[in-house]
Each structure stands twice: as structure tokens, then as C-alpha cells.
N, C-alpha and C positions, 0 to 999 in steps of 0.2 A: 505492499500501498505505499510503502515510504516513497518508492521508485515512484509511483503513479503519481502524488504529488508532488514531486521534485519536475516532472516531466510535463505535466499540467504549469509549475512557474516558469519552466523554460516556455513552453510555448507562448503563453501571458507574455514576458519578454520579448520575444520572433515578431510576436501578431502588433504589440502595440510600436508603430512607427515613433519614430524622433521627429513628430511635425511641430513645422514653425509656427509660432500664435502671431497672427495678425492684431494689428493697435490698429485701432481707427484713433487717431488726433483730432480734435476740435479744434476750430480759430472764429473767431466771432468778431463781426467788425459795427458799429454803433456810427451811422450816418447821416450826417448833418452838414451845413454849411460852414459852419465854424471850423468845419478841421481840414475848410480848404486851405492848401497850400500854395503861392501865396493869398492870405488873406483876402476875399471880396469884399469892394468899397461897398457895395448892395445887396447883402447876401437875404436869403430867403427864408427867413428863421421857422416857417412851419414846412421846410422840406427836412424830411425822416427817412431813416431807412434802416435795416435791420440785413446782414449779410450772413450767412455759416456754408462751411467750409469745413466738410467731412475729408481726411487723406485717410486711404489703406497704406499703412507699411507695406505690407506684403503684396499686392499688387501695384503699388506706386498708377494708381489712380486715386480721384475724389470726387465727389460730389459738392455739388456748391446750388446756395440758392440766396434768394435775393428778392426785395419786397422796399418800395422805397413810392414815399406819400407825399402830396402838393406838393408836385416838382411846377415850375412855374410853365413848362410845354412839357409835349414828348419827350422822347429820350435821343441823344441823337450820335452819344458814343455811350458805352460802358466797358471798364477793364479793370484788371487786376494789374499793380506796377510796382516797381522792385526793381534794384533795392532802395531803400529808405527809412528814415524814421520819420516820426507823424509830423518832423518838421520841414521837413525835406520832399521835394518832386524828383520822380524816376520816370525811365520806358517805359512803355508797355510793355504788361510780361504777357498778357491775356488778352483777347480781346472779347468778352461775354456778351455779348450784344450779336452774335453772329452764329452759327451753327458748329457745333454740336450744342452750344444749349437754347433752351425753345423759351419762348419772350412772349408778355401780354403787354401790351406799353398803350393804355389811353386816353394819352392826354398827361396829366398829372402823377397817375398811376402804372409803375413800374412793374412788373413780377416775371421772375425769372430762374432759370434752374434747370443744370445736369446730371447726369448720375453717368460714374462710370468714367472718369477724363484720363485719357491718359496725360502724362504730364510733360515738358518737354524738355528737362534734365537740367542745364548750368544755363542760373541767373550771370550777366557777366556783371564785373565788380563796377563797383558809380559809388559817388558820393563818399568814398571813402573807405564802403566796403567791399569786401575782396568776394572775386569769383565766388561761386558758391549753389549750391543746387535747390531747388526750387522748397524744398520740405528744409532744409536749414535755414532757407528767408524767410518761410515763415516760420520756426521754428523761433526767429530773433526776433518774430515782431518787425522785420522790416519790409513786407509789402501790405499795401491796403488798393481799396476799392476805390474807386469816382467814376461817376454818373454828371456825362455831359448833357446839354442841353442848348437852344438856340441861343438863349438870353443868356448863359454860364459857358460859353466854350470851353473854356478851361475848366471847366467840374463844379456843378452847383452843389453836387455832396460827396463827402469824400467820409472814410472811416477805415485805420487801421487795422489789420485782419491780427490779433490777439489770441497766441495758444490758452485754450479752454479747459481742456477737460482727454482722459485718456481711458481706454478703456479696453482690457483684452480680448481678445473673438476666439472666441477656442477654434479650430479648425474638423470639418467636419471627420475627418479622417481619429484625430482627439476622441470626439464622441464614439465616434465608431469602440474606437480600441474600450474608450471608459462600459462601455454597454457590453462587451466579450469580455474585458475579465470581469464585471460583476455577476454574466451567467456562468464564468466559469467556475467561481466562489459558490456561488447558489447548488449547482450542478455534487461537486464536491461535500458541502451542507446535506445536501439530498442523501446524499449517498452512506455518508458515516450515520446517521439517520438509520438507513434503511439497515446497514451491514452491521 
């Protein structure tokens, strides 16, 4: 019986893979006219927005959502910029106003989102910040969202993407291994009770 249990232990170790765990990193931005750089001479205090980016470290893809309200008119451009602090301006990294992002823009309201967007790799050095990956720029708080309108061609509302939370997400094979292991323990326990 001991050799049988040892065999089960070996089987459990062999069956359970050393699977990687994905981390889903969250980044949030609160958008308003007061965040614009350079400062707007005639800001729109009613305009505001919220943006969330979820980054999957295993697949190197991200999901992105944005909601903005009380804008002065239809959106003419929407981007993620970087690398830059909240006091600097930088080049466009991602045009979020076009495919693969979906949007609804009805004058003063913008709703925008995209899922499983592939990252583009490297962010060039700028503003005294070294070249780095998109993920490193996000983790360092060096990216921002900017929404442009006809009245505010340089950007009506802006918000820095800040790291918010980390959650470990088990991979499917980890769940399968856990179920197999629990099944083996149950089977051995049942055999002991029967014998």
C-alpha cells in the first residue's frame, strides 16, 4: 500500500505543471481640464472622464475603457501619451480613437473601449526618461490619456494613468491540477475506508 501511495504522490507531482501565473495589473486615470499641460487659458470645468487599463502580464495584452462627459463638442482625437510625468507632455503612444478600439461619440459624451489589445513593445526615451517597455512606463506612472476636441486641439481633458491594484489569476491548468490532486486524495481516503 505504501508503494501505491508513493506512486500516487509521484503521479500528482508529474501531472501538476509548473504553470505561470498571470498578473492582471490595473491602471486608472481621472481626466479633467485642470490636468492639461500646458495649462488651458479657458478650461472647461464641467468636462471630466475616467479611464481604466487592465494589463495581462502573461499575454502582454491589455483591455482599455474610457468614459468622458460634458466635453465642448465631438472628439477629434484621443490618445495614450508617454513617457511623461503629469507636468510634462509627450508623443502619442496609442491612438485610442480608431480600430481596434470601439467608440460611441455623441457630441459631449465619449465612450470608448477595446479588449485584448497587443502591446507595441518599446517606448522611446523622452523628457529625461529612458527608453522602456510600455508596461514599465505604466508602472512608473509615465503615461497619460488625452482627449482632443475642436475647441481644445491640444487636449480638453487629460489624466495620468496610475497603478491601482494587482491580482493573481490562476491559469486553467492550475485549476485542472488542483482538481486532479483533490480527486486523488479523495480516492486514497475512500480506499483506506473500504480496506
